N, C-alpha and C positions, 0 to 999 in steps of 0.2 A: 470172599476177595481172594482173586491171586495176585500173591506178591509179587515184587519187581525180581526176585531171586528166584521164585517159581517159575516166572517167565522168561529167565534166561539174560536180565538185565544185572548190571554191574556198574558202580562208581569208579571210573579209571583214576590212576593218580593224577596231582594237577599238572604233572609235567609232561602229559601225553598230550598231544596236538590238539588245540582248540581250534573251534570256526568263529567262535564269539567270546567275549566277555561282556558281563552285566554289570551295569553301575546305574546308580541316582545321584542327578546333581543336585549339590547341597543346596535346598532352597527354602528353609524354615526358619527365616530372622527370629522368631519367637524362641526357637530351640538352641540356635547357635550365637544368637545376641554378638558382641564384638569378635568372636571366633568365625564367623560366617565368612568375611575376607580371606583368613589363614587356610580356611577349610577348602574352599574353593581354588584358592593357589595350589594347594597340595593335590588336590583333585584333578585340575589340569595338567601339572605334571606327571601324574600318574598316568591318564589318558594318552598324554604325548608320548610318552616313553613306550606306550605298548603298540601305538602306531607306528611308530618312528623305523625307518629303514625301509627296505624293498624286498625283504623275503616273500618268496610266493607263497610260504606258510602262514604270512601273518594275519592274525584274527580283526575280525570288526569289533568295534566297542558300541555297544548298543545300552543309550543313555536314556533314562527314565528321566521325565520332565513332568510336574503336574500342572502346567499349565503355559499358556503361550508366552507372557512374561519372562517365566524362568527359560523356556526354549531359546528366547532370544538372547538371554544373557548367556546361556552355555554355548550356543553358536559363535558368540564373539569370542569366546575364551579357550572354545576346544579346536583342534585341529579339523580341518574340512574334510580330510580323506579318511575312509575307513569308519566313519563315525554316524551313527544311524539315531535319532531321537524318536522316542515314544510317549505319547502323551499317558500317563498311567498317575494317578492319584497315590501319594504313599505318605505314611506318617515320618520316616526317615531313611537316611542312605545305607543303612546297615542290609544288604542285599544278600551278604552271605548268609544271614540269619533269617530273613523275612521271604526271601527268594526259593526257588525249588533248586535240590539238588539234581544235577544232568547225570544220566546213566546211559550206557552203552548198551542195545540190543544183541542179539545173537546172530544178526544178519546183518549183511554189509549195508553200512550208511543209516541204520536203525539207531535212533535217540530217543530216548524217554526222560521224561521228569517225574521226580518224588518231591512231593511237596507234604508238609506235617502240618499239625495244630500249632499255631503261633499263640503264646499267651503274655507275649510282652517281657520276656526274661523272667518269668516267674511272678508277673503281676507289677513290674516296680516300673515299667515304662509301657503303659498299652496306649498307642496311638492310635489314632483313625486311620484305616486303609490299609495297615500293616498287615493285618491277618487276609487280606485279597492279594498281596502283590504275587505269592507264589503262583496262584490262579492265573494271573493274567501274564506274568513272564512266561508261561508254559502254553497260552494260547498264542502269544505273539511269537514265540521260538519256533511254533509248528511241529511240536514234538508228534511223534506217532503213537506214543502211548504216555497218557497223564496218570500216575499213580497217586491216589490222596492216603496218607497213613494216618490211622486214628490215634497216634499218640503226639506229644510235644516233642520237638526237636528243633535245635537251632544247627546252621550249618556247620558254625564253628565250634562248636562241641565235639566235632569226630574229625579226624584226618586220616586218609585212606592211603596206603601202599599201590593199590591198583592188582595186588598179587592176593588179596585174602585179609589182610591184616587190617585192624582200625584202633587207633587211639583215641582215647577219651579220658575224662576225670570222673572221679565219683563224686566231687563237690559238686557238679554240675548235674549229670544224667541221673543220679542218686537223691538228689534235692527232692524235697517235700515239695518245693515249688512247681515241680514238672509234671511227675506221674507217680503220685503219692500211694496210688493202689497198685503199682506195679513192682515186683521183687526184681532184684540185680539179674535174675536169672532172665526172667521174662523180659526186661529192658535189653538185654546182650540178644535174646532171639529176636527181636523187634526191629534192633538196628540191622543185623545180618541180613534179616529179610527185606529191609528197605534197601540197602545198597548192595546187596549180593557179596558181601563178607563171610570170612570162614571163622575169625577169632577177634575177639575184643581184648585189648589189652589195656589195663585201668592205670592212670596217674591219682594219687590221692586228691591234689588239691592245685589251684592256680596262685594267681597273684594277689597280692595286697588290694584291696579297694576294687577289683575287677565286678562291675555289675552285672556281669555276665554269669557269675558263680562259677569261674574257674574255666573257660573255654580252653581247649587243648590248643587252639590255633595261637595262642599268646604264649606258649611255654614248651611245648615240642612239638615238631613237625617232621615228617618222613621226607627226604631228599632223594632217596633213593629204596628200592626194596632192600629190608634188613638193615637201612643206616638211618638215624634220626639226628636231627641238631637242636640242640637246649641251649640254656645261656649259664652263666658262670659268672658269680660275683666276683668282680675285682676290686671292690672297696670294703672296707670294715662296715662302712656306715649304712651298706646296700640294705634299703628296707626289706627286700627279698632275700636277703642272705640264706637265711635256713631253708626256705620253702625252694630256693632253686638247686640247694643241694641236695634236697631230698628228692628232687625230680630226677637228678642225674643217677642217683644211687637206683631208683626204682627202675629207671627205663635200662641201665645197664643190669638188670636181673628179667628184665622180661624176654619170653621168647614167643616168636611169630607164628604167624600161620605154616609157614613152612619149616618147622622146628629150628632156627637161627635165633641165638642170642642177638640182640639187637647191638651194632656198632654206633656207639654215642659220640657225635662229634660236639664239641662247646665253641661258644661265641662267647664274647663279653655280654654282661649286662649293661644297659646305658646308666645304671644306678639311680640314683634319686630324682626323679623328674616330678615336679610339683605344678601345681596350678597359680594363678595367682594369689590366691589364699594360703598357700603351702600345703595344700593337700596332696598327698602322693598320689601320682597317675599310675595306671598299668603298663608302663612303656616297656616294649618289646621289640627286639630286632628280629624275632622269630615271627611277627607276623608281617612276613614279607608275602609277595604276590608273585607267582610263577607264570609268566606269559610266554608265548611261543619264541619270542626273540630276545626277552629280557627277563630278570629278575629285578623287581622295585622292592628295594628296602625301605622301612621307616628309617629317619633317622631324627635325633631329637636336641641336638645342639650340645651332646655329652662328648667329652675327650675319647670316648670309645667309637664313636661313630664311624670313621674312616676304618678303622681295624675291622669289625662286624663287617662292614659292607666287602673289604677284600676277602676275609674269611668265608662268607656266605659265595662270593662270587667264585671262588676255588671250587665250591663242591656242584657250580652248573657250567661245565666246560660246554663251550658252543653258544652260550647266551650271555648277551652284555648284564653288567648288574648295574643298577643305578641307583643313588641313594638319594631319596628325597626327603625335605623336612616335613614330619609329619605331626608337628606340635599342634598345629591347628585343626587336625582330625582327632587328635588324642583327647583334645578337650570334652569331645564329645564321647569319648570311652574307649576307641580301638583304634586301629590303623588300616593300613592297605588290602591286607587280606579280608576283613571285617566289611569292607565295602565291595568286594568284587564276588563276582560267582562266575564260573567257567564254563563255557558250553564244548563239551568235547566233539569232534569229530565222531562220525557215527563209525560203528564197529569194522576194525579191517582184519577179517578172519576169513 
């Protein structure tokens, strides 16, 4: 099988221009219970932020809905402009992980998709239809090439800078519940082949109680080639104090595919965010989504919300930075990056 990299495809950075953002309307009351309405409110704010404004390069938001009833509810809640609906069954809304990764080809306008085996985050949440979402989105997007990789990977487990460097965590990619027969070197080669990278850079572990086993998109993200953002604990009682300090140390020691040591920018951690039962949730400002015209930052009712939004906004000049309460979505385990998947414009080469 020819890999995406061998065929000349690569995943661009998230800040590269998009034609669309793919999302799925929160629909399953049995999963979300009392958090369904807050999750829908946060989701609606995200979509409104993406389509707001009159920029010529504004992307379309492609919304998956499982049935007619859900579509009617979504239509009543979402903007009418630049939003399209698709009847596709899905288990839950985490399209960063269940959807395909979009890649650019070597020719003008050429876009492909790369999908992976999906096993419910190591068998923890195996929901009907989630293992088919990647294939359906690939079909709907009309990708010129659709690659299917024979190993387990979720999109939130990696972050790319578009210049050959890939960030990930050992806690996730080397976890025995993903690809137990593959060595670290084999996983590196597989990931590089899938998304067209040159170097994998490893962080050890992620946040407390993260059911994804340490997805990198909650702890450290590229904001430009050679520059990453991660979090800083401001409170002594921050439940992730030790791991956040370790992440910053590890990141400062990394060298990217171009031979540069990373420039590490830190924003505050939201601190201790819990559910109604007192369980610590994996809240992260780093789980932002970069759209063409804006950056959508999750907030949590923390005293550090405004500062985090301001600091992240300074990293993306030319884009509006929007903070949206993500506690409803966090109740399900993630935030705005987890529920989005960008479709880049075709290669401009």
